[in-house]
C-alpha positions, 0 to 999 in steps of 0.5 A, a space after each residue: 500500500 502507498 505511504 500513509 495519508 493525513 486521512 486515516 480513513 483513506 488509509 483504511 479504505 486502501 488497506 481494505 481494498 488490498 486485503 480483499 485483493 489478497 483474499 481473492 488471490 487466496 481463493 484463486 490459489 485454493 481453486 488452482 490447488 484443487 484443479 491440480 489435485 483433480 488432474 493428478 488424481 483424475 478426481 471428478 468430485 474435486 473438479 466439479 467443486 472447482 467449477 461450482 466455486 468459480 462464481 465466488 471469484 467473480 463476486 470478489 472482482 465485482 466487490 473490489 471494483 465497487 470499492 475502487 470506484 467508490 474510493 476514486 469518487 470520494 477521495 479523488 486520488 492523484 499521482 501515486 494513489 491513483 496509480 495504486 488503484 489502477 494497478 489494483 484494478 488490473 490485478 483483480 482482472 488478472 486474478 478473475 481471468 486466472 480463475 476462469 482458466 482454473 475452472 476451464 482446467 476442471 472442466 477439461 478434467 471432467 471431460 477426460 473422465 467422462 470420455 475415458 481416462 487416457 492412461 498412455 498419454 504423457 501427463 507428467 509434463 503437464 503436472 510439472 507445469 501445473 506445479 510450477 504455475 501454482 508456485 508462481 501464483 503463490 509467490 505473486 501473492 506474497 510479492 503483492 503483500 510485500 510490494 517486493 519488486 525483486 520477487 516480481 522480477 523473478 516471477 516474470 522470469 519464471 513465466 518462461 519456464 512454464 512456456 517451455 514446459 507447455 511447448 514441450 508437452 505440446 510436441 509430445 501430444 502431437 507425436 502421440 496423435 500422429 502415432 495413434 488416431 484414437 488418442 486425438 480426442 483425449 489429447 485435445 482435452 489435455 492440450 486445452 488443459 495445458 493451455 489453461 495452465 500456461 495462461 494462469 502463469 501469464 496472469 501471475 506474470 501480469 500481476 508481477 508487472 503491476 507490483 513494479 508499477 505500484 512501487 516504481 511508477 513505471 509501466 513495464 508491460 511488454 518491456 524487454 527483461 533488461 528494462 524490467 530488471 533496471 526499473 525494479 532495482 
Protein backbone atom coordinates (compact mmCIF):
# COMPACT_ATOMS: atom_id res chain seq x y z
CA UNK A 1 0.00 0.00 0.00
CA UNK A 2 1.21 3.61 -0.61
CA UNK A 3 2.63 5.66 2.27
CA UNK A 4 0.22 6.79 4.99
CA UNK A 5 -2.04 9.80 4.46
CA UNK A 6 -3.27 12.55 6.73
CA UNK A 7 -6.71 10.96 6.48
CA UNK A 8 -6.68 7.71 8.46
CA UNK A 9 -9.99 6.82 6.79
CA UNK A 10 -8.35 6.93 3.36
CA UNK A 11 -5.62 4.61 4.65
CA UNK A 12 -8.29 2.27 6.00
CA UNK A 13 -10.03 2.19 2.61
CA UNK A 14 -6.78 1.38 0.76
CA UNK A 15 -5.97 -1.30 3.34
CA UNK A 16 -9.42 -2.80 2.90
CA UNK A 17 -9.01 -2.96 -0.87
CA UNK A 18 -5.57 -4.56 -0.55
CA UNK A 19 -6.91 -7.12 1.91
CA UNK A 20 -9.75 -8.06 -0.41
CA UNK A 21 -7.32 -8.47 -3.33
CA UNK A 22 -5.25 -10.88 -1.25
CA UNK A 23 -8.41 -12.74 -0.21
CA UNK A 24 -9.39 -13.04 -3.88
CA UNK A 25 -5.89 -14.22 -4.74
CA UNK A 26 -6.02 -16.79 -1.96
CA UNK A 27 -9.31 -18.09 -3.35
CA UNK A 28 -7.83 -18.42 -6.84
CA UNK A 29 -4.80 -20.21 -5.38
CA UNK A 30 -7.07 -22.62 -3.49
CA UNK A 31 -9.05 -23.29 -6.65
CA UNK A 32 -5.83 -23.90 -8.60
CA UNK A 33 -4.58 -26.36 -5.98
CA UNK A 34 -7.85 -28.26 -6.22
CA UNK A 35 -7.77 -28.26 -10.02
CA UNK A 36 -4.23 -29.67 -9.99
CA UNK A 37 -5.35 -32.29 -7.46
CA UNK A 38 -8.24 -33.19 -9.76
CA UNK A 39 -5.79 -33.52 -12.66
CA UNK A 40 -3.21 -35.61 -10.79
CA UNK A 41 -5.77 -37.97 -9.27
CA UNK A 42 -8.37 -37.70 -12.05
CA UNK A 43 -10.93 -36.87 -9.39
CA UNK A 44 -14.37 -35.93 -10.71
CA UNK A 45 -15.74 -34.69 -7.37
CA UNK A 46 -12.87 -32.22 -6.90
CA UNK A 47 -13.19 -30.99 -10.49
CA UNK A 48 -16.90 -30.32 -10.01
CA UNK A 49 -16.24 -28.43 -6.78
CA UNK A 50 -13.80 -26.13 -8.59
CA UNK A 51 -16.40 -25.41 -11.27
CA UNK A 52 -19.10 -24.65 -8.69
CA UNK A 53 -16.85 -22.23 -6.77
CA UNK A 54 -15.90 -20.14 -9.80
CA UNK A 55 -18.73 -17.67 -9.10
CA UNK A 56 -17.13 -16.69 -5.77
CA UNK A 57 -14.11 -15.30 -7.62
CA UNK A 58 -16.37 -13.31 -9.93
CA UNK A 59 -18.21 -11.90 -6.93
CA UNK A 60 -14.90 -10.83 -5.35
CA UNK A 61 -13.91 -8.98 -8.54
CA UNK A 62 -17.20 -7.05 -8.52
CA UNK A 63 -16.79 -6.18 -4.82
CA UNK A 64 -13.25 -4.83 -5.32
CA UNK A 65 -14.27 -2.87 -8.43
CA UNK A 66 -17.06 -1.22 -6.43
CA UNK A 67 -14.60 -0.32 -3.66
CA UNK A 68 -12.18 1.22 -6.16
CA UNK A 69 -14.91 3.26 -7.87
CA UNK A 70 -16.23 4.44 -4.51
CA UNK A 71 -12.77 5.46 -3.31
CA UNK A 72 -11.95 7.34 -6.52
CA UNK A 73 -15.30 9.13 -6.41
CA UNK A 74 -14.98 10.25 -2.79
CA UNK A 75 -11.22 10.79 -2.46
CA UNK A 76 -10.32 11.93 -5.98
CA UNK A 77 -6.82 10.45 -5.59
CA UNK A 78 -3.88 11.83 -7.53
CA UNK A 79 -0.47 10.56 -8.64
CA UNK A 80 0.72 7.57 -6.56
CA UNK A 81 -2.71 6.77 -5.10
CA UNK A 82 -4.41 6.74 -8.49
CA UNK A 83 -1.55 4.60 -9.81
CA UNK A 84 -2.06 2.21 -6.91
CA UNK A 85 -5.80 1.90 -7.56
CA UNK A 86 -5.24 1.42 -11.30
CA UNK A 87 -2.77 -1.38 -10.58
CA UNK A 88 -5.22 -2.96 -8.14
CA UNK A 89 -7.92 -2.94 -10.82
CA UNK A 90 -5.58 -4.62 -13.32
CA UNK A 91 -4.57 -7.14 -10.67
CA UNK A 92 -8.17 -8.16 -9.93
CA UNK A 93 -8.83 -8.52 -13.66
CA UNK A 94 -5.90 -10.90 -13.94
CA UNK A 95 -7.00 -12.85 -10.88
CA UNK A 96 -10.51 -13.21 -12.30
CA UNK A 97 -9.14 -14.42 -15.63
CA UNK A 98 -6.83 -16.83 -13.84
CA UNK A 99 -9.91 -18.12 -12.01
CA UNK A 100 -11.62 -18.63 -15.38
CA UNK A 101 -8.65 -20.68 -16.59
CA UNK A 102 -8.66 -22.77 -13.42
CA UNK A 103 -12.36 -23.54 -13.90
CA UNK A 104 -11.60 -24.44 -17.52
CA UNK A 105 -8.93 -26.86 -16.27
CA UNK A 106 -11.52 -28.52 -14.06
CA UNK A 107 -13.95 -28.79 -16.97
CA UNK A 108 -11.25 -30.47 -19.08
CA UNK A 109 -10.53 -32.98 -16.30
CA UNK A 110 -14.26 -33.69 -16.13
CA UNK A 111 -14.41 -34.17 -19.90
CA UNK A 112 -11.42 -36.54 -19.84
CA UNK A 113 -13.04 -38.63 -17.11
CA UNK A 114 -16.38 -38.74 -18.90
CA UNK A 115 -14.70 -39.80 -22.16
CA UNK A 116 -12.37 -42.34 -20.54
CA UNK A 117 -9.07 -41.58 -18.81
CA UNK A 118 -6.12 -41.70 -21.27
CA UNK A 119 -3.69 -43.97 -19.43
CA UNK A 120 -0.95 -43.90 -22.06
CA UNK A 121 -0.77 -40.15 -22.68
CA UNK A 122 2.11 -38.00 -21.36
CA UNK A 123 0.58 -36.25 -18.36
CA UNK A 124 3.75 -35.99 -16.22
CA UNK A 125 4.97 -32.86 -18.02
CA UNK A 126 1.56 -31.26 -17.64
CA UNK A 127 1.57 -31.97 -13.92
CA UNK A 128 5.02 -30.43 -13.62
CA UNK A 129 3.87 -27.28 -15.43
CA UNK A 130 0.82 -27.11 -13.15
CA UNK A 131 3.04 -27.35 -10.07
CA UNK A 132 5.28 -24.54 -11.37
CA UNK A 133 2.24 -22.38 -12.09
CA UNK A 134 0.82 -22.99 -8.62
CA UNK A 135 4.14 -21.93 -7.07
CA UNK A 136 4.22 -18.84 -9.31
CA UNK A 137 0.78 -17.72 -8.15
CA UNK A 138 1.72 -18.24 -4.51
CA UNK A 139 4.89 -16.19 -4.94
CA UNK A 140 2.94 -13.49 -6.78
CA UNK A 141 0.51 -13.06 -3.88
CA UNK A 142 3.43 -12.93 -1.45
CA UNK A 143 5.19 -10.32 -3.61
CA UNK A 144 1.98 -8.27 -3.77
CA UNK A 145 1.56 -8.36 0.02
CA UNK A 146 5.15 -7.17 0.46
CA UNK A 147 5.29 -4.99 -2.69
CA UNK A 148 8.56 -6.81 -3.39
CA UNK A 149 9.86 -5.77 -6.82
CA UNK A 150 12.76 -8.24 -6.85
CA UNK A 151 10.42 -11.14 -6.26
CA UNK A 152 8.21 -9.72 -9.01
CA UNK A 153 11.17 -9.83 -11.42
CA UNK A 154 11.84 -13.47 -10.51
CA UNK A 155 8.18 -14.32 -11.22
CA UNK A 156 8.31 -12.64 -14.62
CA UNK A 157 11.41 -14.68 -15.49
CA UNK A 158 9.80 -17.90 -14.28
CA UNK A 159 6.98 -17.48 -16.79
CA UNK A 160 9.44 -18.61 -19.47
CA UNK A 161 9.83 -21.90 -17.60
CA UNK A 162 6.08 -22.53 -17.81
CA UNK A 163 6.10 -21.63 -21.51
CA UNK A 164 8.91 -24.13 -22.14
CA UNK A 165 7.04 -26.90 -20.31
CA UNK A 166 3.92 -26.12 -22.35
CA UNK A 167 5.79 -26.20 -25.65
CA UNK A 168 7.47 -29.50 -24.77
CA UNK A 169 4.14 -31.01 -23.76
CA UNK A 170 2.56 -29.78 -26.99
CA UNK A 171 5.23 -31.50 -29.09
CA UNK A 172 4.68 -34.78 -27.23
CA UNK A 173 0.92 -34.63 -27.70
CA UNK A 174 1.30 -34.02 -31.42
CA UNK A 175 3.55 -37.10 -31.63
CA UNK A 176 1.00 -39.25 -29.81
CA UNK A 177 -1.85 -38.07 -32.03
CA UNK A 178 0.16 -38.79 -35.17
CA UNK A 179 1.02 -42.29 -33.97
CA UNK A 180 -2.47 -43.29 -32.82
CA UNK A 181 -5.62 -41.54 -34.07
CA UNK A 182 -7.56 -42.97 -31.12
CA UNK A 183 -5.68 -40.58 -28.82
CA UNK A 184 -6.78 -37.44 -30.69
CA UNK A 185 -9.90 -36.68 -28.62
CA UNK A 186 -8.32 -37.08 -25.15
CA UNK A 187 -5.15 -35.38 -26.40
CA UNK A 188 -7.14 -32.30 -27.39
CA UNK A 189 -8.67 -32.18 -23.90
CA UNK A 190 -5.18 -32.32 -22.42
CA UNK A 191 -3.99 -29.67 -24.86
CA UNK A 192 -6.72 -27.23 -23.78
CA UNK A 193 -5.97 -28.05 -20.16
CA UNK A 194 -2.27 -27.35 -20.70
CA UNK A 195 -3.09 -24.02 -22.35
CA UNK A 196 -5.09 -23.00 -19.29
CA UNK A 197 -2.15 -23.89 -17.06
CA UNK A 198 0.10 -21.74 -19.24
CA UNK A 199 -2.37 -18.85 -19.13
CA UNK A 200 -2.51 -18.89 -15.32
CA UNK A 201 1.26 -18.40 -15.44
CA UNK A 202 0.76 -15.45 -17.79
CA UNK A 203 -1.70 -13.84 -15.37
CA UNK A 204 0.75 -14.26 -12.48
CA UNK A 205 3.38 -12.56 -14.62
CA UNK A 206 0.95 -9.71 -15.39
CA UNK A 207 0.29 -9.16 -11.68
CA UNK A 208 4.03 -9.12 -11.00
CA UNK A 209 4.35 -6.32 -13.55
CA UNK A 210 1.70 -4.35 -11.65
CA UNK A 211 3.72 -4.70 -8.44
CA UNK A 212 6.61 -2.94 -10.17
CA UNK A 213 4.20 -0.30 -11.46
CA UNK A 214 2.91 0.38 -7.93
CA UNK A 215 6.36 0.70 -6.39
CA UNK A 216 8.37 2.32 -9.18
CA UNK A 217 5.69 4.21 -11.09
CA UNK A 218 6.74 2.84 -14.46
CA UNK A 219 4.69 0.52 -16.67
CA UNK A 220 6.90 -2.43 -17.68
CA UNK A 221 4.28 -4.37 -19.64
CA UNK A 222 5.64 -5.63 -22.96
CA UNK A 223 9.13 -4.45 -21.97
CA UNK A 224 12.33 -6.48 -22.53
CA UNK A 225 13.71 -8.25 -19.49
CA UNK A 226 16.72 -5.99 -19.12
CA UNK A 227 14.45 -2.93 -18.82
CA UNK A 228 12.21 -4.70 -16.29
CA UNK A 229 15.22 -5.53 -14.14
CA UNK A 230 16.57 -1.97 -14.44
CA UNK A 231 13.26 -0.39 -13.39
CA UNK A 232 12.78 -2.82 -10.48
CA UNK A 233 16.15 -2.05 -8.88
